[in-house]
mmCIF file of the N, C-alpha and C atoms, coordinates in Angstrom:
data_MODEL
# 
_entry.id   MODEL 
# 
loop_
_atom_site.group_PDB 
_atom_site.id 
_atom_site.type_symbol 
_atom_site.label_atom_id 
_atom_site.label_alt_id 
_atom_site.label_comp_id 
_atom_site.label_asym_id 
_atom_site.label_entity_id 
_atom_site.label_seq_id 
_atom_site.pdbx_PDB_ins_code 
_atom_site.Cartn_x 
_atom_site.Cartn_y 
_atom_site.Cartn_z 
_atom_site.occupancy 
_atom_site.B_iso_or_equiv 
_atom_site.pdbx_formal_charge 
_atom_site.auth_seq_id 
_atom_site.auth_comp_id 
_atom_site.auth_asym_id 
_atom_site.auth_atom_id 
_atom_site.pdbx_PDB_model_num 
ATOM 1   N N  . UNK A 1 1  ? 17.524  2.595  33.399 1.00 0.00 ? 1  UNK A N  1 
ATOM 2   C CA . UNK A 1 1  ? 16.681  2.775  32.235 1.00 0.00 ? 1  UNK A CA 1 
ATOM 3   C C  . UNK A 1 1  ? 15.664  3.870  32.520 1.00 0.00 ? 1  UNK A C  1 
ATOM 4   N N  . UNK A 1 2  ? 15.584  4.784  31.608 1.00 0.00 ? 2  UNK A N  1 
ATOM 5   C CA . UNK A 1 2  ? 14.685  5.922  31.771 1.00 0.00 ? 2  UNK A CA 1 
ATOM 6   C C  . UNK A 1 2  ? 13.265  5.527  31.375 1.00 0.00 ? 2  UNK A C  1 
ATOM 7   N N  . UNK A 1 3  ? 12.314  5.859  32.221 1.00 0.00 ? 3  UNK A N  1 
ATOM 8   C CA . UNK A 1 3  ? 10.920  5.569  31.919 1.00 0.00 ? 3  UNK A CA 1 
ATOM 9   C C  . UNK A 1 3  ? 10.240  6.824  31.420 1.00 0.00 ? 3  UNK A C  1 
ATOM 10  N N  . UNK A 1 4  ? 9.348   6.650  30.492 1.00 0.00 ? 4  UNK A N  1 
ATOM 11  C CA . UNK A 1 4  ? 8.583   7.781  29.997 1.00 0.00 ? 4  UNK A CA 1 
ATOM 12  C C  . UNK A 1 4  ? 7.177   7.686  30.566 1.00 0.00 ? 4  UNK A C  1 
ATOM 13  N N  . UNK A 1 5  ? 6.634   8.810  30.961 1.00 0.00 ? 5  UNK A N  1 
ATOM 14  C CA . UNK A 1 5  ? 5.307   8.839  31.557 1.00 0.00 ? 5  UNK A CA 1 
ATOM 15  C C  . UNK A 1 5  ? 4.353   9.591  30.640 1.00 0.00 ? 5  UNK A C  1 
ATOM 16  N N  . UNK A 1 6  ? 3.120   9.283  30.749 1.00 0.00 ? 6  UNK A N  1 
ATOM 17  C CA . UNK A 1 6  ? 2.112   10.011 29.989 1.00 0.00 ? 6  UNK A CA 1 
ATOM 18  C C  . UNK A 1 6  ? 0.983   10.420 30.911 1.00 0.00 ? 6  UNK A C  1 
ATOM 19  N N  . UNK A 1 7  ? 0.272   11.428 30.474 1.00 0.00 ? 7  UNK A N  1 
ATOM 20  C CA . UNK A 1 7  ? -0.878  11.883 31.238 1.00 0.00 ? 7  UNK A CA 1 
ATOM 21  C C  . UNK A 1 7  ? -2.049  10.962 30.931 1.00 0.00 ? 7  UNK A C  1 
ATOM 22  N N  . UNK A 1 8  ? -2.862  10.630 31.923 1.00 0.00 ? 8  UNK A N  1 
ATOM 23  C CA . UNK A 1 8  ? -4.026  9.783  31.638 1.00 0.00 ? 8  UNK A CA 1 
ATOM 24  C C  . UNK A 1 8  ? -4.994  10.506 30.720 1.00 0.00 ? 8  UNK A C  1 
ATOM 25  N N  . UNK A 1 9  ? -5.753  9.737  29.971 1.00 0.00 ? 9  UNK A N  1 
ATOM 26  C CA . UNK A 1 9  ? -6.695  10.370 29.049 1.00 0.00 ? 9  UNK A CA 1 
ATOM 27  C C  . UNK A 1 9  ? -7.858  10.968 29.812 1.00 0.00 ? 9  UNK A C  1 
ATOM 28  N N  . UNK A 1 10 ? -8.446  11.950 29.184 1.00 0.00 ? 10 UNK A N  1 
ATOM 29  C CA . UNK A 1 10 ? -9.583  12.642 29.776 1.00 0.00 ? 10 UNK A CA 1 
ATOM 30  C C  . UNK A 1 10 ? -10.782 12.414 28.876 1.00 0.00 ? 10 UNK A C  1 
ATOM 31  N N  . UNK A 1 11 ? -11.826 11.893 29.427 1.00 0.00 ? 11 UNK A N  1 
ATOM 32  C CA . UNK A 1 11 ? -13.039 11.670 28.636 1.00 0.00 ? 11 UNK A CA 1 
ATOM 33  C C  . UNK A 1 11 ? -13.945 12.878 28.758 1.00 0.00 ? 11 UNK A C  1 
ATOM 34  N N  . UNK A 1 12 ? -14.478 13.283 27.637 1.00 0.00 ? 12 UNK A N  1 
ATOM 35  C CA . UNK A 1 12 ? -15.402 14.414 27.669 1.00 0.00 ? 12 UNK A CA 1 
ATOM 36  C C  . UNK A 1 12 ? -16.811 13.892 27.889 1.00 0.00 ? 12 UNK A C  1 
ATOM 37  N N  . UNK A 1 13 ? -17.596 14.654 28.553 1.00 0.00 ? 13 UNK A N  1 
ATOM 38  C CA . UNK A 1 13 ? -19.000 14.312 28.763 1.00 0.00 ? 13 UNK A CA 1 
ATOM 39  C C  . UNK A 1 13 ? -19.842 15.267 27.944 1.00 0.00 ? 13 UNK A C  1 
ATOM 40  N N  . UNK A 1 14 ? -20.051 14.934 26.700 1.00 0.00 ? 14 UNK A N  1 
ATOM 41  C CA . UNK A 1 14 ? -20.821 15.817 25.836 1.00 0.00 ? 14 UNK A CA 1 
ATOM 42  C C  . UNK A 1 14 ? -22.307 15.524 25.998 1.00 0.00 ? 14 UNK A C  1 
ATOM 43  N N  . UNK A 1 15 ? -23.103 16.511 25.745 1.00 0.00 ? 15 UNK A N  1 
ATOM 44  C CA . UNK A 1 15 ? -24.544 16.343 25.875 1.00 0.00 ? 15 UNK A CA 1 
ATOM 45  C C  . UNK A 1 15 ? -25.123 15.486 24.754 1.00 0.00 ? 15 UNK A C  1 
ATOM 46  N N  . UNK A 1 16 ? -24.349 15.256 23.688 1.00 0.00 ? 16 UNK A N  1 
ATOM 47  C CA . UNK A 1 16 ? -24.853 14.458 22.576 1.00 0.00 ? 16 UNK A CA 1 
ATOM 48  C C  . UNK A 1 16 ? -24.877 12.978 22.901 1.00 0.00 ? 16 UNK A C  1 
ATOM 49  N N  . UNK A 1 17 ? -24.146 12.564 23.939 1.00 0.00 ? 17 UNK A N  1 
ATOM 50  C CA . UNK A 1 17 ? -24.101 11.165 24.315 1.00 0.00 ? 17 UNK A CA 1 
ATOM 51  C C  . UNK A 1 17 ? -23.237 10.327 23.403 1.00 0.00 ? 17 UNK A C  1 
ATOM 52  N N  . UNK A 1 18 ? -22.524 10.959 22.474 1.00 0.00 ? 18 UNK A N  1 
ATOM 53  C CA . UNK A 1 18 ? -21.711 10.219 21.516 1.00 0.00 ? 18 UNK A CA 1 
ATOM 54  C C  . UNK A 1 18 ? -20.398 9.761  22.116 1.00 0.00 ? 18 UNK A C  1 
ATOM 55  N N  . UNK A 1 19 ? -20.033 10.262 23.282 1.00 0.00 ? 19 UNK A N  1 
ATOM 56  C CA . UNK A 1 19 ? -18.759 9.895  23.882 1.00 0.00 ? 19 UNK A CA 1 
ATOM 57  C C  . UNK A 1 19 ? -17.634 10.659 23.231 1.00 0.00 ? 19 UNK A C  1 
ATOM 58  N N  . UNK A 1 20 ? -16.443 10.290 23.544 1.00 0.00 ? 20 UNK A N  1 
ATOM 59  C CA . UNK A 1 20 ? -15.299 10.964 22.960 1.00 0.00 ? 20 UNK A CA 1 
ATOM 60  C C  . UNK A 1 20 ? -14.214 11.082 23.982 1.00 0.00 ? 20 UNK A C  1 
ATOM 61  N N  . UNK A 1 21 ? -13.092 11.587 23.584 1.00 0.00 ? 21 UNK A N  1 
ATOM 62  C CA . UNK A 1 21 ? -12.020 11.724 24.541 1.00 0.00 ? 21 UNK A CA 1 
ATOM 63  C C  . UNK A 1 21 ? -10.791 12.334 23.934 1.00 0.00 ? 21 UNK A C  1 
ATOM 64  N N  . UNK A 1 22 ? -9.872  12.640 24.795 1.00 0.00 ? 22 UNK A N  1 
ATOM 65  C CA . UNK A 1 22 ? -8.601  13.228 24.412 1.00 0.00 ? 22 UNK A CA 1 
ATOM 66  C C  . UNK A 1 22 ? -7.515  12.346 24.991 1.00 0.00 ? 22 UNK A C  1 
ATOM 67  N N  . UNK A 1 23 ? -6.537  12.024 24.194 1.00 0.00 ? 23 UNK A N  1 
ATOM 68  C CA . UNK A 1 23 ? -5.434  11.208 24.682 1.00 0.00 ? 23 UNK A CA 1 
ATOM 69  C C  . UNK A 1 23 ? -4.142  11.939 24.407 1.00 0.00 ? 23 UNK A C  1 
ATOM 70  N N  . UNK A 1 24 ? -3.317  12.097 25.426 1.00 0.00 ? 24 UNK A N  1 
ATOM 71  C CA . UNK A 1 24 ? -1.988  12.683 25.262 1.00 0.00 ? 24 UNK A CA 1 
ATOM 72  C C  . UNK A 1 24 ? -1.006  11.529 25.162 1.00 0.00 ? 24 UNK A C  1 
ATOM 73  N N  . UNK A 1 25 ? -0.345  11.408 24.019 1.00 0.00 ? 25 UNK A N  1 
ATOM 74  C CA . UNK A 1 25 ? 0.617   10.331 23.820 1.00 0.00 ? 25 UNK A CA 1 
ATOM 75  C C  . UNK A 1 25 ? 1.980   10.956 23.591 1.00 0.00 ? 25 UNK A C  1 
ATOM 76  N N  . UNK A 1 26 ? 2.947   10.653 24.448 1.00 0.00 ? 26 UNK A N  1 
ATOM 77  C CA . UNK A 1 26 ? 4.274   11.239 24.280 1.00 0.00 ? 26 UNK A CA 1 
ATOM 78  C C  . UNK A 1 26 ? 4.982   10.658 23.070 1.00 0.00 ? 26 UNK A C  1 
ATOM 79  N N  . UNK A 1 27 ? 5.885   11.427 22.509 1.00 0.00 ? 27 UNK A N  1 
ATOM 80  C CA . UNK A 1 27 ? 6.715   10.931 21.411 1.00 0.00 ? 27 UNK A CA 1 
ATOM 81  C C  . UNK A 1 27 ? 7.705   9.937  22.006 1.00 0.00 ? 27 UNK A C  1 
ATOM 82  N N  . UNK A 1 28 ? 7.756   8.758  21.443 1.00 0.00 ? 28 UNK A N  1 
ATOM 83  C CA . UNK A 1 28 ? 8.629   7.711  21.967 1.00 0.00 ? 28 UNK A CA 1 
ATOM 84  C C  . UNK A 1 28 ? 9.957   7.711  21.211 1.00 0.00 ? 28 UNK A C  1 
ATOM 85  N N  . UNK A 1 29 ? 11.019  7.421  21.909 1.00 0.00 ? 29 UNK A N  1 
ATOM 86  C CA . UNK A 1 29 ? 12.330  7.294  21.297 1.00 0.00 ? 29 UNK A CA 1 
ATOM 87  C C  . UNK A 1 29 ? 12.434  5.886  20.723 1.00 0.00 ? 29 UNK A C  1 
ATOM 88  N N  . UNK A 1 30 ? 12.364  5.760  19.416 1.00 0.00 ? 30 UNK A N  1 
ATOM 89  C CA . UNK A 1 30 ? 12.338  4.447  18.783 1.00 0.00 ? 30 UNK A CA 1 
ATOM 90  C C  . UNK A 1 30 ? 13.654  3.700  18.941 1.00 0.00 ? 30 UNK A C  1 
ATOM 91  N N  . UNK A 1 31 ? 14.739  4.401  19.199 1.00 0.00 ? 31 UNK A N  1 
ATOM 92  C CA . UNK A 1 31 ? 16.023  3.741  19.375 1.00 0.00 ? 31 UNK A CA 1 
ATOM 93  C C  . UNK A 1 31 ? 16.049  2.901  20.642 1.00 0.00 ? 31 UNK A C  1 
ATOM 94  N N  . UNK A 1 32 ? 15.254  3.254  21.632 1.00 0.00 ? 32 UNK A N  1 
ATOM 95  C CA . UNK A 1 32 ? 15.213  2.503  22.873 1.00 0.00 ? 32 UNK A CA 1 
ATOM 96  C C  . UNK A 1 32 ? 14.384  1.235  22.730 1.00 0.00 ? 32 UNK A C  1 
ATOM 97  N N  . UNK A 1 33 ? 13.610  1.124  21.680 1.00 0.00 ? 33 UNK A N  1 
ATOM 98  C CA . UNK A 1 33 ? 12.785  -0.051 21.474 1.00 0.00 ? 33 UNK A CA 1 
ATOM 99  C C  . UNK A 1 33 ? 11.621  -0.144 22.443 1.00 0.00 ? 33 UNK A C  1 
ATOM 100 N N  . UNK A 1 34 ? 11.208  0.979  23.005 1.00 0.00 ? 34 UNK A N  1 
ATOM 101 C CA . UNK A 1 34 ? 10.095  0.980  23.949 1.00 0.00 ? 34 UNK A CA 1 
ATOM 102 C C  . UNK A 1 34 ? 8.777   0.744  23.219 1.00 0.00 ? 34 UNK A C  1 
ATOM 103 N N  . UNK A 1 35 ? 7.860   0.143  23.913 1.00 0.00 ? 35 UNK A N  1 
ATOM 104 C CA . UNK A 1 35 ? 6.510   -0.041 23.390 1.00 0.00 ? 35 UNK A CA 1 
ATOM 105 C C  . UNK A 1 35 ? 5.558   0.812  24.203 1.00 0.00 ? 35 UNK A C  1 
ATOM 106 N N  . UNK A 1 36 ? 4.512   1.279  23.569 1.00 0.00 ? 36 UNK A N  1 
ATOM 107 C CA . UNK A 1 36 ? 3.492   2.059  24.254 1.00 0.00 ? 36 UNK A CA 1 
ATOM 108 C C  . UNK A 1 36 ? 2.139   1.477  23.897 1.00 0.00 ? 36 UNK A C  1 
ATOM 109 N N  . UNK A 1 37 ? 1.360   1.185  24.888 1.00 0.00 ? 37 UNK A N  1 
ATOM 110 C CA . UNK A 1 37 ? 0.013   0.683  24.667 1.00 0.00 ? 37 UNK A CA 1 
ATOM 111 C C  . UNK A 1 37 ? -0.946  1.725  25.208 1.00 0.00 ? 37 UNK A C  1 
ATOM 112 N N  . UNK A 1 38 ? -1.886  2.133  24.408 1.00 0.00 ? 38 UNK A N  1 
ATOM 113 C CA . UNK A 1 38 ? -2.831  3.151  24.841 1.00 0.00 ? 38 UNK A CA 1 
ATOM 114 C C  . UNK A 1 38 ? -4.208  2.884  24.276 1.00 0.00 ? 38 UNK A C  1 
ATOM 115 N N  . UNK A 1 39 ? -5.136  3.678  24.708 1.00 0.00 ? 39 UNK A N  1 
ATOM 116 C CA . UNK A 1 39 ? -6.514  3.561  24.264 1.00 0.00 ? 39 UNK A CA 1 
ATOM 117 C C  . UNK A 1 39 ? -6.989  4.925  23.790 1.00 0.00 ? 39 UNK A C  1 
ATOM 118 N N  . UNK A 1 40 ? -7.612  4.938  22.648 1.00 0.00 ? 40 UNK A N  1 
ATOM 119 C CA . UNK A 1 40 ? -8.186  6.173  22.122 1.00 0.00 ? 40 UNK A CA 1 
ATOM 120 C C  . UNK A 1 40 ? -9.690  5.946  22.009 1.00 0.00 ? 40 UNK A C  1 
ATOM 121 N N  . UNK A 1 41 ? -10.442 6.805  22.640 1.00 0.00 ? 41 UNK A N  1 
ATOM 122 C CA . UNK A 1 41 ? -11.897 6.692  22.615 1.00 0.00 ? 41 UNK A CA 1 
ATOM 123 C C  . UNK A 1 41 ? -12.437 7.775  21.684 1.00 0.00 ? 41 UNK A C  1 
ATOM 124 N N  . UNK A 1 42 ? -13.204 7.347  20.692 1.00 0.00 ? 42 UNK A N  1 
ATOM 125 C CA . UNK A 1 42 ? -13.750 8.291  19.716 1.00 0.00 ? 42 UNK A CA 1 
ATOM 126 C C  . UNK A 1 42 ? -15.265 8.128  19.653 1.00 0.00 ? 42 UNK A C  1 
ATOM 127 N N  . UNK A 1 43 ? -15.955 9.166  19.208 1.00 0.00 ? 43 UNK A N  1 
ATOM 128 C CA . UNK A 1 43 ? -17.407 9.043  19.037 1.00 0.00 ? 43 UNK A CA 1 
ATOM 129 C C  . UNK A 1 43 ? -17.730 7.997  17.971 1.00 0.00 ? 43 UNK A C  1 
ATOM 130 N N  . UNK A 1 44 ? -18.846 7.327  18.128 1.00 0.00 ? 44 UNK A N  1 
ATOM 131 C CA . UNK A 1 44 ? -19.270 6.320  17.145 1.00 0.00 ? 44 UNK A CA 1 
ATOM 132 C C  . UNK A 1 44 ? -19.328 6.900  15.741 1.00 0.00 ? 44 UNK A C  1 
ATOM 133 N N  . UNK A 1 45 ? -19.677 8.166  15.651 1.00 0.00 ? 45 UNK A N  1 
ATOM 134 C CA . UNK A 1 45 ? -19.803 8.800  14.338 1.00 0.00 ? 45 UNK A CA 1 
ATOM 135 C C  . UNK A 1 45 ? -18.458 9.022  13.659 1.00 0.00 ? 45 UNK A C  1 
ATOM 136 N N  . UNK A 1 46 ? -17.344 8.919  14.391 1.00 0.00 ? 46 UNK A N  1 
ATOM 137 C CA . UNK A 1 46 ? -16.021 9.159  13.820 1.00 0.00 ? 46 UNK A CA 1 
ATOM 138 C C  . UNK A 1 46 ? -15.274 7.875  13.483 1.00 0.00 ? 46 UNK A C  1 
ATOM 139 N N  . UNK A 1 47 ? -15.793 6.739  13.889 1.00 0.00 ? 47 UNK A N  1 
ATOM 140 C CA . UNK A 1 47 ? -15.094 5.470  13.671 1.00 0.00 ? 47 UNK A CA 1 
ATOM 141 C C  . UNK A 1 47 ? -14.842 5.216  12.190 1.00 0.00 ? 47 UNK A C  1 
ATOM 142 N N  . UNK A 1 48 ? -15.812 5.492  11.358 1.00 0.00 ? 48 UNK A N  1 
ATOM 143 C CA . UNK A 1 48 ? -15.652 5.284  9.921  1.00 0.00 ? 48 UNK A CA 1 
ATOM 144 C C  . UNK A 1 48 ? -14.530 6.113  9.328  1.00 0.00 ? 48 UNK A C  1 
ATOM 145 N N  . UNK A 1 49 ? -14.341 7.327  9.840  1.00 0.00 ? 49 UNK A N  1 
ATOM 146 C CA . UNK A 1 49 ? -13.258 8.180  9.341  1.00 0.00 ? 49 UNK A CA 1 
ATOM 147 C C  . UNK A 1 49 ? -11.894 7.611  9.733  1.00 0.00 ? 49 UNK A C  1 
ATOM 148 N N  . UNK A 1 50 ? -11.813 7.008  10.901 1.00 0.00 ? 50 UNK A N  1 
ATOM 149 C CA . UNK A 1 50 ? -10.542 6.437  11.354 1.00 0.00 ? 50 UNK A CA 1 
ATOM 150 C C  . UNK A 1 50 ? -10.215 5.178  10.563 1.00 0.00 ? 50 UNK A C  1 
ATOM 151 N N  . UNK A 1 51 ? -11.206 4.338  10.336 1.00 0.00 ? 51 UNK A N  1 
ATOM 152 C CA . UNK A 1 51 ? -10.985 3.102  9.587  1.00 0.00 ? 51 UNK A CA 1 
ATOM 153 C C  . UNK A 1 51 ? -10.767 3.410  8.112  1.00 0.00 ? 51 UNK A C  1 
ATOM 154 N N  . UNK A 1 52 ? -11.569 4.296  7.558  1.00 0.00 ? 52 UNK A N  1 
ATOM 155 C CA . UNK A 1 52 ? -11.458 4.647  6.147  1.00 0.00 ? 52 UNK A CA 1 
ATOM 156 C C  . UNK A 1 52 ? -12.140 3.626  5.254  1.00 0.00 ? 52 UNK A C  1 
ATOM 157 N N  . UNK A 1 53 ? -12.273 3.993  3.990  1.00 0.00 ? 53 UNK A N  1 
ATOM 158 C CA . UNK A 1 53 ? -12.925 3.107  3.025  1.00 0.00 ? 53 UNK A CA 1 
ATOM 159 C C  . UNK A 1 53 ? -12.076 1.855  2.837  1.00 0.00 ? 53 UNK A C  1 
ATOM 160 N N  . UNK A 1 54 ? -12.683 0.695  3.020  1.00 0.00 ? 54 UNK A N  1 
ATOM 161 C CA . UNK A 1 54 ? -12.007 -0.610 2.923  1.00 0.00 ? 54 UNK A CA 1 
ATOM 162 C C  . UNK A 1 54 ? -10.824 -0.719 3.883  1.00 0.00 ? 54 UNK A C  1 
ATOM 163 N N  . UNK A 1 55 ? -10.853 0.036  4.975  1.00 0.00 ? 55 UNK A N  1 
ATOM 164 C CA . UNK A 1 55 ? -9.778  -0.035 5.966  1.00 0.00 ? 55 UNK A CA 1 
ATOM 165 C C  . UNK A 1 55 ? -8.515  0.696  5.560  1.00 0.00 ? 55 UNK A C  1 
ATOM 166 N N  . UNK A 1 56 ? -8.600  1.504  4.524  1.00 0.00 ? 56 UNK A N  1 
ATOM 167 C CA . UNK A 1 56 ? -7.434  2.166  3.942  1.00 0.00 ? 56 UNK A CA 1 
ATOM 168 C C  . UNK A 1 56 ? -6.717  3.097  4.938  1.00 0.00 ? 56 UNK A C  1 
ATOM 169 N N  . UNK A 1 57 ? -7.448  3.878  5.699  1.00 0.00 ? 57 UNK A N  1 
ATOM 170 C CA . UNK A 1 57 ? -6.824  4.829  6.626  1.00 0.00 ? 57 UNK A CA 1 
ATOM 171 C C  . UNK A 1 57 ? -6.143  4.114  7.781  1.00 0.00 ? 57 UNK A C  1 
ATOM 172 N N  . UNK A 1 58 ? -6.803  3.143  8.381  1.00 0.00 ? 58 UNK A N  1 
ATOM 173 C CA . UNK A 1 58 ? -6.211  2.431  9.515  1.00 0.00 ? 58 UNK A CA 1 
ATOM 174 C C  . UNK A 1 58 ? -4.995  1.622  9.068  1.00 0.00 ? 58 UNK A C  1 
ATOM 175 N N  . UNK A 1 59 ? -5.025  1.074  7.861  1.00 0.00 ? 59 UNK A N  1 
ATOM 176 C CA . UNK A 1 59 ? -3.866  0.341  7.334  1.00 0.00 ? 59 UNK A CA 1 
ATOM 177 C C  . UNK A 1 59 ? -2.683  1.284  7.141  1.00 0.00 ? 59 UNK A C  1 
ATOM 178 N N  . UNK A 1 60 ? -2.947  2.495  6.611  1.00 0.00 ? 60 UNK A N  1 
ATOM 179 C CA . UNK A 1 60 ? -1.883  3.477  6.411  1.00 0.00 ? 60 UNK A CA 1 
ATOM 180 C C  . UNK A 1 60 ? -1.285  3.899  7.751  1.00 0.00 ? 60 UNK A C  1 
ATOM 181 N N  . UNK A 1 61 ? -2.139  4.120  8.748  1.00 0.00 ? 61 UNK A N  1 
ATOM 182 C CA . UNK A 1 61 ? -1.645  4.482  10.077 1.00 0.00 ? 61 UNK A CA 1 
ATOM 183 C C  . UNK A 1 61 ? -0.760  3.377  10.654 1.00 0.00 ? 61 UNK A C  1 
ATOM 184 N N  . UNK A 1 62 ? -1.159  2.130  10.460 1.00 0.00 ? 62 UNK A N  1 
ATOM 185 C CA . UNK A 1 62 ? -0.365  1.007  10.962 1.00 0.00 ? 62 UNK A CA 1 
ATOM 186 C C  . UNK A 1 62 ? 1.005   0.959  10.295 1.00 0.00 ? 62 UNK A C  1 
ATOM 187 N N  . UNK A 1 63 ? 1.049   1.180  8.988  1.00 0.00 ? 63 UNK A N  1 
ATOM 188 C CA . UNK A 1 63 ? 2.325   1.175  8.267  1.00 0.00 ? 63 UNK A CA 1 
ATOM 189 C C  . UNK A 1 63 ? 3.208   2.337  8.710  1.00 0.00 ? 63 UNK A C  1 
ATOM 190 N N  . UNK A 1 64 ? 2.624   3.531  8.806  1.00 0.00 ? 64 UNK A N  1 
ATOM 191 C CA . UNK A 1 64 ? 3.396   4.721  9.167  1.00 0.00 ? 64 UNK A CA 1 
ATOM 192 C C  . UNK A 1 64 ? 3.932   4.674  10.590 1.00 0.00 ? 64 UNK A C  1 
ATOM 193 N N  . UNK A 1 65 ? 3.199   4.034  11.493 1.00 0.00 ? 65 UNK A N  1 
ATOM 194 C CA . UNK A 1 65 ? 3.617   4.015  12.899 1.00 0.00 ? 65 UNK A CA 1 
ATOM 195 C C  . UNK A 1 65 ? 4.321   2.728  13.293 1.00 0.00 ? 65 UNK A C  1 
ATOM 196 N N  . UNK A 1 66 ? 4.273   1.728  12.430 1.00 0.00 ? 66 UNK A N  1 
ATOM 197 C CA . UNK A 1 66 ? 4.871   0.442  12.775 1.00 0.00 ? 66 UNK A CA 1 
ATOM 198 C C  . UNK A 1 66 ? 4.016   -0.355 13.749 1.00 0.00 ? 66 UNK A C  1 
ATOM 199 N N  . UNK A 1 67 ? 2.775   0.047  13.893 1.00 0.00 ? 67 UNK A N  1 
ATOM 200 C CA . UNK A 1 67 ? 1.872   -0.650 14.837 1.00 0.00 ? 67 UNK A CA 1 
ATOM 201 C C  . UNK A 1 67 ? 1.373   -1.951 14.249 1.00 0.00 ? 67 UNK A C  1 
# 
């Protein structure tokens, strides 16, 4: 069975103190039925954009990705 590897995430150290990060996530072959668990770190100021109004954006992402 072929394993897929990913690069570890890199956290940025910004002077604003808001945190943040970059995550490299490889494209997974869905036919293999592999699962990928990862962590995405975002600035506190961006959380609302990811969730969206009434959770609309995060719900759409879950549907589109099957998460």
